[in-house]
Structures are given as structure tokens and as C-alpha cells.
All heavy atoms as a GROMACS GRO file, in nm:
protein
  563
    1MET      N    1  -1.643  23.868   7.657
    1MET     CA    2  -1.698  23.752   7.728
    1MET      C    3  -1.669  23.768   7.877
    1MET      O    4  -1.557  23.793   7.917
    1MET     CB    5  -1.637  23.626   7.674
    1MET     CG    6  -1.677  23.503   7.750
    1MET     SD    7  -1.566  23.370   7.709
    1MET     CE    8  -1.667  23.236   7.682
    2THR      N    9  -1.770  23.751   7.957
    2THR     CA   10  -1.758  23.756   8.102
    2THR      C   11  -1.711  23.620   8.153
    2THR      O   12  -1.751  23.517   8.100
    2THR     CB   13  -1.894  23.792   8.167
    2THR    OG1   14  -1.936  23.918   8.115
    2THR    CG2   15  -1.883  23.800   8.316
    3THR      N   16  -1.630  23.617   8.257
    3THR     CA   17  -1.588  23.492   8.317
    3THR      C   18  -1.627  23.489   8.464
    3THR      O   19  -1.638  23.593   8.528
    3THR     CB   20  -1.436  23.473   8.305
    3THR    OG1   21  -1.370  23.576   8.374
    3THR    CG2   22  -1.392  23.468   8.161
    4ILE      N   23  -1.650  23.370   8.514
    4ILE     CA   24  -1.676  23.351   8.656
    4ILE      C   25  -1.584  23.240   8.705
    4ILE      O   26  -1.536  23.159   8.628
    4ILE     CB   27  -1.824  23.316   8.687
    4ILE    CG1   28  -1.866  23.187   8.614
    4ILE    CG2   29  -1.916  23.430   8.648
    4ILE    CD1   30  -2.002  23.136   8.654
    5SER      N   31  -1.558  23.239   8.835
    5SER     CA   32  -1.470  23.140   8.894
    5SER      C   33  -1.552  23.023   8.950
    5SER      O   34  -1.631  23.040   9.042
    5SER     CB   35  -1.389  23.204   9.007
    5SER     OG   36  -1.320  23.104   9.081
    6ARG      N   37  -1.531  22.905   8.892
    6ARG     CA   38  -1.602  22.785   8.940
    6ARG      C   39  -1.562  22.757   9.086
    6ARG      O   40  -1.648  22.730   9.171
    6ARG     CB   41  -1.567  22.664   8.853
    6ARG     CG   42  -1.630  22.534   8.903
    6ARG     CD   43  -1.592  22.414   8.818
    6ARG     NE   44  -1.659  22.420   8.689
    6ARG     CZ   45  -1.598  22.426   8.572
    6ARG    NH1   46  -1.467  22.428   8.566
    6ARG    NH2   47  -1.668  22.430   8.463
    7SER      N   48  -1.433  22.760   9.116
    7SER     CA   49  -1.388  22.729   9.253
    7SER      C   50  -1.440  22.828   9.355
    7SER      O   51  -1.477  22.791   9.466
    7SER     CB   52  -1.235  22.720   9.260
    7SER     OG   53  -1.176  22.842   9.224
    8LYS      N   54  -1.449  22.956   9.318
    8LYS     CA   55  -1.505  23.056   9.410
    8LYS      C   56  -1.653  23.028   9.438
    8LYS      O   57  -1.698  23.033   9.549
    8LYS     CB   58  -1.487  23.196   9.352
    8LYS     CG   59  -1.532  23.306   9.444
    8LYS     CD   60  -1.505  23.443   9.384
    8LYS     CE   61  -1.558  23.553   9.475
    8LYS     NZ   62  -1.539  23.687   9.418
    9TYR      N   63  -1.729  22.994   9.331
    9TYR     CA   64  -1.871  22.962   9.349
    9TYR      C   65  -1.888  22.838   9.434
    9TYR      O   66  -1.972  22.835   9.526
    9TYR     CB   67  -1.941  22.946   9.214
    9TYR     CG   68  -2.083  22.899   9.228
    9TYR    CD1   69  -2.180  22.981   9.288
    9TYR    CD2   70  -2.123  22.773   9.184
    9TYR    CE1   71  -2.312  22.939   9.302
    9TYR    CE2   72  -2.255  22.730   9.199
    9TYR     CZ   73  -2.348  22.813   9.257
    9TYR     OH   74  -2.476  22.770   9.272
   10LEU      N   75  -1.810  22.734   9.408
   10LEU     CA   76  -1.823  22.610   9.483
   10LEU      C   77  -1.787  22.627   9.630
   10LEU      O   78  -1.831  22.549   9.715
   10LEU     CB   79  -1.741  22.498   9.419
   10LEU     CG   80  -1.791  22.453   9.282
   10LEU    CD1   81  -1.698  22.349   9.224
   10LEU    CD2   82  -1.934  22.398   9.291
   11SER      N   83  -1.707  22.728   9.663
   11SER     CA   84  -1.675  22.753   9.803
   11SER      C   85  -1.787  22.825   9.875
   11SER      O   86  -1.794  22.826   9.998
   11SER     CB   87  -1.545  22.834   9.814
   11SER     OG   88  -1.566  22.967   9.772
   12ASN      N   89  -1.881  22.886   9.801
   12ASN     CA   90  -1.998  22.950   9.860
   12ASN      C   91  -2.111  22.951   9.758
   12ASN      O   92  -2.129  23.050   9.685
   12ASN     CB   93  -1.964  23.094   9.904
   12ASN     CG   94  -2.083  23.160   9.976
   12ASN    OD1   95  -2.186  23.100   9.999
   12ASN    ND2   96  -2.068  23.286  10.010
   13THR      N   97  -2.190  22.845   9.755
   13THR     CA   98  -2.297  22.830   9.657
   13THR      C   99  -2.424  22.908   9.695
   13THR      O  100  -2.525  22.896   9.626
   13THR     CB  101  -2.331  22.684   9.634
   13THR    OG1  102  -2.371  22.626   9.758
   13THR    CG2  103  -2.210  22.608   9.579
   14ASN      N  104  -2.418  22.987   9.801
   14ASN     CA  105  -2.534  23.065   9.843
   14ASN      C  106  -2.538  23.204   9.776
   14ASN      O  107  -2.629  23.280   9.805
   14ASN     CB  108  -2.536  23.082   9.994
   14ASN     CG  109  -2.559  22.951  10.064
   14ASN    OD1  110  -2.642  22.872  10.023
   14ASN    ND2  111  -2.481  22.925  10.169
   15VAL      N  112  -2.440  23.232   9.694
   15VAL     CA  113  -2.438  23.362   9.625
   15VAL      C  114  -2.410  23.344   9.477
   15VAL      O  115  -2.347  23.247   9.435
   15VAL     CB  116  -2.333  23.460   9.687
   15VAL    CG1  117  -2.366  23.491   9.832
   15VAL    CG2  118  -2.191  23.406   9.674
   16CYS      N  119  -2.457  23.437   9.397
   16CYS     CA  120  -2.440  23.434   9.252
   16CYS      C  121  -2.289  23.442   9.218
   16CYS      O  122  -2.218  23.529   9.272
   16CYS     CB  123  -2.513  23.552   9.191
   16CYS     SG  124  -2.486  23.571   9.012
   17PRO      N  125  -2.244  23.357   9.127
   17PRO     CA  126  -2.104  23.359   9.090
   17PRO      C  127  -2.068  23.481   9.003
   17PRO      O  128  -1.953  23.512   8.982
   17PRO     CB  129  -2.085  23.231   9.010
   17PRO     CG  130  -2.220  23.202   8.954
   17PRO     CD  131  -2.316  23.249   9.060
   18ASN      N  132  -2.170  23.555   8.956
   18ASN     CA  133  -2.147  23.672   8.872
   18ASN      C  134  -2.147  23.800   8.953
   18ASN      O  135  -2.053  23.878   8.947
   18ASN     CB  136  -2.254  23.679   8.763
   18ASN     CG  137  -2.231  23.795   8.668
   18ASN    OD1  138  -2.124  23.805   8.609
   18ASN    ND2  139  -2.331  23.879   8.650
   19CYS      N  140  -2.253  23.824   9.036
   19CYS     CA  141  -2.266  23.950   9.106
   19CYS      C  142  -2.255  23.940   9.258
   19CYS      O  143  -2.249  24.042   9.326
   19CYS     CB  144  -2.398  24.018   9.068
   19CYS     SG  145  -2.546  23.938   9.139
   20GLY      N  146  -2.258  23.819   9.313
   20GLY     CA  147  -2.246  23.800   9.458
   20GLY      C  148  -2.377  23.812   9.534
   20GLY      O  149  -2.380  23.802   9.656
   21SER      N  150  -2.491  23.832   9.464
   21SER     CA  151  -2.618  23.844   9.529
   21SER      C  152  -2.665  23.708   9.586
   21SER      O  153  -2.632  23.603   9.531
   21SER     CB  154  -2.723  23.893   9.428
   21SER     OG  155  -2.855  23.886   9.482
   22ASP      N  156  -2.743  23.713   9.695
   22ASP     CA  157  -2.801  23.593   9.748
   22ASP      C  158  -2.947  23.574   9.704
   22ASP      O  159  -3.019  23.489   9.754
   22ASP     CB  160  -2.790  23.587   9.901
   22ASP     CG  161  -2.873  23.695   9.969
   22ASP    OD1  162  -2.930  23.782   9.902
   22ASP    OD2  163  -2.875  23.694  10.094
   23ASP      N  164  -2.988  23.652   9.603
   23ASP     CA  165  -3.124  23.644   9.549
   23ASP      C  166  -3.129  23.535   9.441
   23ASP      O  167  -3.138  23.564   9.323
   23ASP     CB  168  -3.166  23.780   9.494
   23ASP     CG  169  -3.310  23.781   9.440
   23ASP    OD1  170  -3.386  23.687   9.471
   23ASP    OD2  171  -3.345  23.876   9.368
   24LEU      N  172  -3.118  23.408   9.484
   24LEU     CA  173  -3.114  23.295   9.392
   24LEU      C  174  -3.243  23.217   9.396
   24LEU      O  175  -3.305  23.203   9.501
   24LEU     CB  176  -2.997  23.203   9.428
   24LEU     CG  177  -2.860  23.266   9.436
   24LEU    CD1  178  -2.756  23.163   9.473
   24LEU    CD2  179  -2.823  23.337   9.308
   25ASP      N  180  -3.283  23.167   9.282
   25ASP     CA  181  -3.402  23.086   9.271
   25ASP      C  182  -3.368  22.957   9.198
   25ASP      O  183  -3.312  22.962   9.087
   25ASP     CB  184  -3.512  23.160   9.194
   25ASP     CG  185  -3.640  23.083   9.187
   25ASP    OD1  186  -3.679  23.020   9.287
   25ASP    OD2  187  -3.704  23.081   9.078
   26GLY      N  188  -3.398  22.844   9.262
   26GLY     CA  189  -3.370  22.715   9.201
   26GLY      C  190  -3.498  22.649   9.153
   26GLY      O  191  -3.599  22.649   9.222
   27GLY      N  192  -3.492  22.593   9.034
   27GLY     CA  193  -3.606  22.523   8.980
   27GLY      C  194  -3.608  22.377   9.031
   27GLY      O  195  -3.540  22.342   9.126
   28SER      N  196  -3.685  22.293   8.964
   28SER     CA  197  -3.694  22.154   9.004
   28SER      C  198  -3.565  22.081   8.968
   28SER      O  199  -3.486  22.126   8.887
   28SER     CB  200  -3.813  22.086   8.934
   28SER     OG  201  -3.796  22.092   8.795
   29PHE      N  202  -3.545  21.968   9.036
   29PHE     CA  203  -3.427  21.885   9.012
   29PHE      C  204  -3.457  21.786   8.898
   29PHE      O  205  -3.568  21.736   8.886
   29PHE     CB  206  -3.390  21.803   9.137
   29PHE     CG  207  -3.323  21.884   9.242
   29PHE    CD1  208  -3.395  21.951   9.339
   29PHE    CD2  209  -3.184  21.889   9.248
   29PHE    CE1  210  -3.333  22.023   9.437
   29PHE    CE2  211  -3.119  21.961   9.345
   29PHE     CZ  212  -3.193  22.028   9.441
   30ASN      N  213  -3.356  21.755   8.822
   30ASN     CA  214  -3.359  21.645   8.727
   30ASN      C  215  -3.252  21.546   8.767
   30ASN      O  216  -3.147  21.589   8.821
   30ASN     CB  217  -3.331  21.696   8.586
   30ASN     CG  218  -3.436  21.793   8.538
   30ASN    OD1  219  -3.551  21.756   8.523
   30ASN    ND2  220  -3.399  21.918   8.520
   31ALA      N  221  -3.272  21.419   8.746
   31ALA     CA  222  -3.174  21.320   8.789
   31ALA      C  223  -3.164  21.208   8.689
   31ALA      O  224  -3.260  21.174   8.620
   31ALA     CB  225  -3.211  21.265   8.925
   32ASP      N  226  -3.045  21.149   8.684
   32ASP     CA  227  -3.018  21.031   8.602
   32ASP      C  228  -2.911  20.951   8.673
   32ASP      O  229  -2.795  20.996   8.682
   32ASP     CB  230  -2.972  21.074   8.462
   32ASP     CG  231  -2.954  20.956   8.369
   32ASP    OD1  232  -3.014  20.849   8.396
   32ASP    OD2  233  -2.884  20.970   8.268
   33CYS      N  234  -2.946  20.835   8.723
   33CYS     CA  235  -2.855  20.747   8.798
   33CYS      C  236  -2.795  20.822   8.918
   33CYS      O  237  -2.868  20.859   9.006
   33CYS     CB  238  -2.748  20.687   8.709
   33CYS     SG  239  -2.815  20.582   8.582
   34ASP      N  240  -2.663  20.846   8.918
   34ASP     CA  241  -2.600  20.906   9.035
   34ASP      C  242  -2.572  21.055   9.020
   34ASP      O  243  -2.496  21.114   9.095
   34ASP     CB  244  -2.470  20.831   9.070
   34ASP     CG  245  -2.362  20.847   8.963
   34ASP    OD1  246  -2.396  20.888   8.849
   34ASP    OD2  247  -2.246  20.817   8.990
   35VAL      N  248  -2.634  21.119   8.921
   35VAL     CA  249  -2.614  21.263   8.897
   35VAL      C  250  -2.749  21.333   8.895
   35VAL      O  251  -2.847  21.283   8.840
   35VAL     CB  252  -2.541  21.287   8.762
   35VAL    CG1  253  -2.528  21.435   8.737
   35VAL    CG2  254  -2.406  21.219   8.759
   36ALA      N  255  -2.755  21.451   8.957
   36ALA     CA  256  -2.875  21.536   8.951
   36ALA      C  257  -2.829  21.677   8.915
   36ALA      O  258  -2.716  21.716   8.941
   36ALA     CB  259  -2.947  21.536   9.085
   37TRP      N  260  -2.918  21.754   8.855
   37TRP     CA  261  -2.884  21.890   8.820
   37TRP      C  262  -3.005  21.978   8.840
   37TRP      O  263  -3.119  21.931   8.840
   37TRP     CB  264  -2.829  21.901   8.678
   37TRP     CG  265  -2.920  21.847   8.572
   37TRP    CD1  266  -3.007  21.919   8.495
   37TRP    CD2  267  -2.935  21.712   8.531
   37TRP    NE1  268  -3.075  21.834   8.409
   37TRP    CE2  269  -3.031  21.706   8.429
   37TRP    CE3  270  -2.876  21.591   8.571
   37TRP    CZ2  271  -3.070  21.586   8.367
   37TRP    CZ3  272  -2.915  21.472   8.507
   37TRP    CH2  273  -3.009  21.474   8.408
   38GLN      N  274  -2.980  22.107   8.859
   38GLN     CA  275  -3.086  22.202   8.888
   38GLN      C  276  -3.050  22.337   8.825
   38GLN      O  277  -2.939  22.387   8.838
   38GLN     CB  278  -3.099  22.221   9.040
   38GLN     CG  279  -3.204  22.319   9.083
   38GLN     CD  280  -3.204  22.339   9.235
   38GLN    OE1  281  -3.101  22.330   9.299
   38GLN    NE2  282  -3.319  22.366   9.290
   39ARG      N  283  -3.147  22.397   8.755
   39ARG     CA  284  -3.128  22.531   8.698
   39ARG      C  285  -3.142  22.634   8.810
   39ARG      O  286  -3.239  22.634   8.886
   39ARG     CB  287  -3.234  22.555   8.589
   39ARG     CG  288  -3.235  22.693   8.529
   39ARG     CD  289  -3.121  22.728   8.438
   39ARG     NE  290  -3.104  22.630   8.331
   39ARG     CZ  291  -2.996  22.626   8.255
   39ARG    NH1  292  -2.897  22.712   8.272
   39ARG    NH2  293  -2.983  22.536   8.160
   40ILE      N  294  -3.044  22.724   8.821
   40ILE     CA  295  -3.043  22.830   8.921
   40ILE      C  296  -3.045  22.963   8.846
   40ILE      O  297  -2.974  22.981   8.747
   40ILE     CB  298  -2.918  22.825   9.010
   40ILE    CG1  299  -2.895  22.686   9.068
   40ILE    CG2  300  -2.923  22.932   9.119
   40ILE    CD1  301  -3.001  22.641   9.167
   41THR      N  302  -3.124  23.058   8.895
   41THR     CA  303  -3.132  23.192   8.835
   41THR      C  304  -3.105  23.298   8.940
   41THR      O  305  -3.157  23.288   9.053
   41THR     CB  306  -3.271  23.217   8.773
   41THR    OG1  307  -3.298  23.113   8.675
   41THR    CG2  308  -3.279  23.352   8.706
   42CYS      N  309  -3.025  23.396   8.907
   42CYS     CA  310  -3.000  23.510   8.998
   42CYS      C  311  -3.105  23.618   8.970
   42CYS      O  312  -3.118  23.666   8.857
   42CYS     CB  313  -2.859  23.566   8.977
   42CYS     SG  314  -2.828  23.713   9.078
   43GLY      N  315  -3.179  23.655   9.075
   43GLY     CA  316  -3.281  23.759   9.061
   43GLY      C  317  -3.224  23.898   9.049
   43GLY      O  318  -3.292  23.992   9.011
   44ASN      N  319  -3.093  23.912   9.080
   44ASN     CA  320  -3.031  24.044   9.074
   44ASN      C  321  -2.974  24.075   8.934
   44ASN      O  322  -3.003  24.177   8.877
   44ASN     CB  323  -2.920  24.054   9.180
   44ASN     CG  324  -2.859  24.191   9.187
   44ASN    OD1  325  -2.929  24.288   9.210
   44ASN    ND2  326  -2.729  24.200   9.165
   45CYS      N  327  -2.892  23.984   8.881
   45CYS     CA  328  -2.830  24.012   8.750
   45CYS      C  329  -2.889  23.929   8.635
   45CYS      O  330  -2.847  23.942   8.521
   45CYS     CB  331  -2.678  23.994   8.758
   45CYS     SG  332  -2.624  23.823   8.779
   46ASN      N  333  -2.984  23.842   8.668
   46ASN     CA  334  -3.059  23.764   8.569
   46ASN      C  335  -2.976  23.666   8.489
   46ASN      O  336  -3.015  23.632   8.375
   46ASN     CB  337  -3.138  23.856   8.474
   46ASN     CG  338  -3.243  23.935   8.547
   46ASN    OD1  339  -3.319  23.879   8.626
   46ASN    ND2  340  -3.247  24.066   8.529
   47ILE      N  341  -2.865  23.616   8.543
   47ILE     CA  342  -2.796  23.506   8.473
   47ILE      C  343  -2.851  23.376   8.530
   47ILE      O  344  -2.911  23.372   8.638
   47ILE     CB  345  -2.641  23.511   8.485
   47ILE    CG1  346  -2.597  23.479   8.628
   47ILE    CG2  347  -2.586  23.644   8.439
   47ILE    CD1  348  -2.451  23.442   8.637
   48ASP      N  349  -2.833  23.269   8.454
   48ASP     CA  350  -2.875  23.139   8.506
   48ASP      C  351  -2.767  23.036   8.472
   48ASP      O  352  -2.684  23.056   8.382
   48ASP     CB  353  -3.012  23.096   8.456
   48ASP     CG  354  -3.020  23.077   8.306
   48ASP    OD1  355  -2.940  23.138   8.233
   48ASP    OD2  356  -3.104  22.999   8.262
   49TRP      N  357  -2.765  22.928   8.548
   49TRP     CA  358  -2.665  22.822   8.532
   49TRP      C  359  -2.725  22.694   8.590
   49TRP      O  360  -2.832  22.696   8.649
   49TRP     CB  361  -2.534  22.859   8.602
   49TRP     CG  362  -2.547  22.876   8.752
   49TRP    CD1  363  -2.525  22.780   8.848
   49TRP    CD2  364  -2.586  22.993   8.822
   49TRP    NE1  365  -2.549  22.829   8.973
   49TRP    CE2  366  -2.586  22.963   8.960
   49TRP    CE3  367  -2.620  23.123   8.784
   49TRP    CZ2  368  -2.617  23.055   9.060
   49TRP    CZ3  369  -2.653  23.215   8.883
   49TRP    CH2  370  -2.650  23.181   9.018
   50GLU      N  371  -2.655  22.585   8.570
   50GLU     CA  372  -2.697  22.457   8.628
   50GLU      C  373  -2.600  22.414   8.735
   50GLU      O  374  -2.478  22.410   8.711
   50GLU     CB  375  -2.704  22.348   8.520
   50GLU     CG  376  -2.828  22.354   8.441
   50GLU     CD  377  -2.844  22.235   8.345
   50GLU    OE1  378  -2.753  22.149   8.339
   50GLU    OE2  379  -2.945  22.230   8.279
   51ASP      N  380  -2.652  22.384   8.853
   51ASP     CA  381  -2.573  22.320   8.958
   51ASP      C  382  -2.581  22.171   8.933
   51ASP      O  383  -2.688  22.118   8.899
   51ASP     CB  384  -2.630  22.348   9.098
   51ASP     CG  385  -2.589  22.483   9.153
   51ASP    OD1  386  -2.509  22.553   9.087
   51ASP    OD2  387  -2.636  22.519   9.262
   52THR      N  388  -2.470  22.100   8.950
   52THR     CA  389  -2.465  21.955   8.930
   52THR      C  390  -2.433  21.888   9.061
   52THR      O  391  -2.343  21.931   9.133
   52THR     CB  392  -2.355  21.918   8.826
   52THR    OG1  393  -2.380  21.991   8.705
   52THR    CG2  394  -2.354  21.770   8.799
   53TYR      N  395  -2.507  21.783   9.093
   53TYR     CA  396  -2.491  21.712   9.219
   53TYR      C  397  -2.457  21.567   9.189
   53TYR      O  398  -2.510  21.508   9.096
   53TYR     CB  399  -2.621  21.717   9.302
   53TYR     CG  400  -2.672  21.856   9.323
   53TYR    CD1  401  -2.763  21.912   9.231
   53TYR    CD2  402  -2.631  21.934   9.429
   53TYR    CE1  403  -2.810  22.041   9.248
   53TYR    CE2  404  -2.679  22.063   9.447
   53TYR     CZ  405  -2.768  22.117   9.356
   53TYR     OH  406  -2.814  22.243   9.373
   54ARG      N  407  -2.372  21.506   9.274
   54ARG     CA  408  -2.338  21.364   9.260
   54ARG      C  409  -2.374  21.291   9.389
   54ARG      O  410  -2.357  21.344   9.499
   54ARG     CB  411  -2.190  21.346   9.235
   54ARG     CG  412  -2.148  21.398   9.101
   54ARG     CD  413  -2.034  21.321   9.044
   54ARG     NE  414  -2.000  21.369   8.912
   54ARG     CZ  415  -2.050  21.318   8.800
   54ARG    NH1  416  -2.134  21.221   8.803
   54ARG    NH2  417  -2.014  21.367   8.683
   55LEU      N  418  -2.422  21.169   9.375
   55LEU     CA  419  -2.456  21.084   9.489
   55LEU      C  420  -2.331  21.056   9.569
   55LEU      O  421  -2.230  21.012   9.514
   55LEU     CB  422  -2.519  20.954   9.439
   55LEU     CG  423  -2.562  20.856   9.549
   55LEU    CD1  424  -2.673  20.914   9.634
   55LEU    CD2  425  -2.606  20.727   9.485
   56VAL      N  426  -2.335  21.078   9.700
   56VAL     CA  427  -2.218  21.055   9.786
   56VAL      C  428  -2.245  20.953   9.898
   56VAL      O  429  -2.152  20.907   9.961
   56VAL     CB  430  -2.162  21.184   9.846
   56VAL    CG1  431  -2.113  21.278   9.737
   56VAL    CG2  432  -2.265  21.252   9.934
   57ASP      N  433  -2.371  20.918   9.923
   57ASP     CA  434  -2.403  20.826  10.031
   57ASP      C  435  -2.546  20.779  10.019
   57ASP      O  436  -2.625  20.833   9.943
   57ASP     CB  437  -2.385  20.899  10.166
   57ASP     CG  438  -2.366  20.804  10.283
   57ASP    OD1  439  -2.367  20.682  10.263
   57ASP    OD2  440  -2.352  20.854  10.396
   58ILE      N  441  -2.578  20.670  10.094
   58ILE     CA  442  -2.717  20.628  10.109
   58ILE      C  443  -2.747  20.623  10.258
   58ILE      O  444  -2.658  20.610  10.340
   58ILE     CB  445  -2.745  20.490  10.043
   58ILE    CG1  446  -2.664  20.379  10.111
   58ILE    CG2  447  -2.718  20.496   9.895
   58ILE    CD1  448  -2.701  20.240  10.063
   59ASP      N  449  -2.872  20.633  10.292
   59ASP     CA  450  -2.914  20.635  10.432
   59ASP      C  451  -3.053  20.578  10.444
   59ASP      O  452  -3.132  20.588  10.352
   59ASP     CB  453  -2.912  20.781  10.480
   59ASP     CG  454  -2.926  20.796  10.629
   59ASP    OD1  455  -2.895  20.700  10.702
   59ASP    OD2  456  -2.965  20.905  10.675
   60THR      N  457  -3.083  20.512  10.555
   60THR     CA  458  -3.214  20.460  10.587
   60THR      C  459  -3.275  20.381  10.471
   60THR      O  460  -3.353  20.432  10.391
   60THR     CB  461  -3.312  20.573  10.628
   60THR    OG1  462  -3.248  20.656  10.724
   60THR    CG2  463  -3.436  20.516  10.690
   61VAL      N  464  -3.235  20.255  10.462
   61VAL     CA  465  -3.288  20.167  10.359
   61VAL      C  466  -3.394  20.078  10.420
   61VAL      O  467  -3.375  20.024  10.531
   61VAL     CB  468  -3.174  20.082  10.299
   61VAL    CG1  469  -3.228  19.988  10.194
   61VAL    CG2  470  -3.064  20.173  10.242
   62GLN      N  471  -3.507  20.061  10.354
   62GLN     CA  472  -3.614  19.976  10.402
   62GLN      C  473  -3.665  19.887  10.289
   62GLN      O  474  -3.660  19.926  10.172
   62GLN     CB  475  -3.731  20.060  10.454
   62GLN     CG  476  -3.697  20.141  10.577
   62GLN     CD  477  -3.816  20.219  10.628
   62GLN    OE1  478  -3.906  20.254  10.553
   62GLN    NE2  479  -3.818  20.248  10.756
   63ASP      N  480  -3.712  19.770  10.328
   63ASP     CA  481  -3.774  19.682  10.228
   63ASP      C  482  -3.917  19.725  10.204
   63ASP      O  483  -3.966  19.821  10.264
   63ASP     CB  484  -3.761  19.534  10.269
   63ASP     CG  485  -3.840  19.497  10.394
   63ASP    OD1  486  -3.931  19.574  10.434
   63ASP    OD2  487  -3.811  19.392  10.452
   64ILE      N  488  -3.986  19.656  10.119
   64ILE     CA  489  -4.122  19.694  10.078
   64ILE      C  490  -4.221  19.692  10.195
   64ILE      O  491  -4.323  19.760  10.193
   64ILE     CB  492  -4.171  19.606   9.961
   64ILE    CG1  493  -4.292  19.668   9.894
   64ILE    CG2  494  -4.198  19.464  10.006
   64ILE    CD1  495  -4.326  19.610   9.759
   65GLU      N  496  -4.188  19.615  10.300
   65GLU     CA  497  -4.275  19.606  10.418
   65GLU      C  498  -4.238  19.708  10.524
   65GLU      O  499  -4.299  19.710  10.631
   65GLU     CB  500  -4.269  19.464  10.472
   65GLU     CG  501  -4.327  19.361  10.375
   65GLU     CD  502  -4.292  19.218  10.412
   65GLU    OE1  503  -4.210  19.197  10.503
   65GLU    OE2  504  -4.348  19.127  10.348
   66GLY      N  505  -4.138  19.790  10.501
   66GLY     CA  506  -4.101  19.894  10.595
   66GLY      C  507  -3.997  19.850  10.696
   66GLY      O  508  -3.968  19.923  10.792
   67ASN      N  509  -3.939  19.732  10.680
   67ASN     CA  510  -3.836  19.684  10.771
   67ASN      C  511  -3.702  19.751  10.734
   67ASN      O  512  -3.666  19.758  10.619
   67ASN     CB  513  -3.822  19.533  10.763
   67ASN     CG  514  -3.952  19.463  10.799
   67ASN    OD1  515  -4.010  19.489  10.903
   67ASN    ND2  516  -3.997  19.375  10.712
   68ASP      N  517  -3.631  19.796  10.839
   68ASP     CA  518  -3.499  19.857  10.814
   68ASP      C  519  -3.399  19.754  10.766
   68ASP      O  520  -3.400  19.639  10.809
   68ASP     CB  521  -3.444  19.920  10.942
   68ASP     CG  522  -3.521  20.047  10.980
   68ASP    OD1  523  -3.590  20.104  10.894
   68ASP    OD2  524  -3.511  20.088  11.098
   69ILE      N  525  -3.314  19.796  10.673
   69ILE     CA  526  -3.206  19.714  10.622
   69ILE      C  527  -3.076  19.787  10.658
   69ILE      O  528  -3.059  19.905  10.626
   69ILE     CB  529  -3.217  19.695  10.469
   69ILE    CG1  530  -3.347  19.622  10.436
   69ILE    CG2  531  -3.097  19.621  10.415
   69ILE    CD1  532  -3.377  19.614  10.287
   70GLU      N  533  -2.985  19.716  10.721
   70GLU     CA  534  -2.859  19.773  10.764
   70GLU      C  535  -2.770  19.803  10.643
   70GLU      O  536  -2.758  19.722  10.552
   70GLU     CB  537  -2.787  19.680  10.860
   70GLU     CG  538  -2.657  19.735  10.910
   70GLU     CD  539  -2.585  19.640  11.006
   70GLU    OE1  540  -2.631  19.524  11.021
   70GLU    OE2  541  -2.483  19.682  11.061
   71VAL      N  542  -2.710  19.920  10.640
   71VAL     CA  543  -2.617  19.958  10.536
   71VAL      C  544  -2.475  19.947  10.592
   71VAL      O  545  -2.445  20.005  10.695
   71VAL     CB  546  -2.643  20.104  10.487
   71VAL    CG1  547  -2.541  20.143  10.382
   71VAL    CG2  548  -2.783  20.118  10.436
   72VAL      N  549  -2.390  19.867  10.529
   72VAL     CA  550  -2.253  19.851  10.572
   72VAL      C  551  -2.158  19.883  10.458
   72VAL      O  552  -2.198  19.886  10.342
   72VAL     CB  553  -2.227  19.707  10.624
   72VAL    CG1  554  -2.313  19.674  10.746
   72VAL    CG2  555  -2.252  19.604  10.514
   73ASP      N  556  -2.032  19.907  10.492
   73ASP     CA  557  -1.931  19.934  10.387
   73ASP      C  558  -1.885  19.805  10.326
   73ASP      O  559  -1.886  19.701  10.380
   73ASP     CB  560  -1.810  20.006  10.448
   73ASP     CG  561  -1.846  20.151  10.480
   73ASP    OD1  562  -1.937  20.205  10.415
   73ASP    OD2  563  -1.782  20.209  10.569
   0.00000   0.00000   0.00000
């Protein structure tokens, strides 16, 4: 069984966690509430994995008429 380092990949997500190639292709995003995920494939070694994203902020909120709504903490 081959192993890869999650922490090493998360420190540089622009390269394959298996072979180090930057020949990566990402598919469409899927989302559910505050989590999104995307299938990534390495064009060099042909492994694939899912990147997982979490909502960390909101920006530029508008009402239905296009008026800005201030976002505060």
C-alpha cells in the first residue's frame, strides 16, 4: 500500500501528493451547506483524490434589489 502525507499536500496543494507533478486537473465542485469538495486527478501518475473545502467567510451581501448589506461580526 502506498502512503501520502496529508500535511505535506496541504502545505502545497499545487502539486500531486503522490509524484509531485503540477499536472493537476480539477472537476466541478459539489457543495452541501458549509462544505464543498472537488475531484482532482494527476495527469502524470493518474491517481485521483478529493479536495475538501470549508466555508471561512462571507463577503459582499446584497438584498434582492441589489442594495448592499453590511456584514459585521
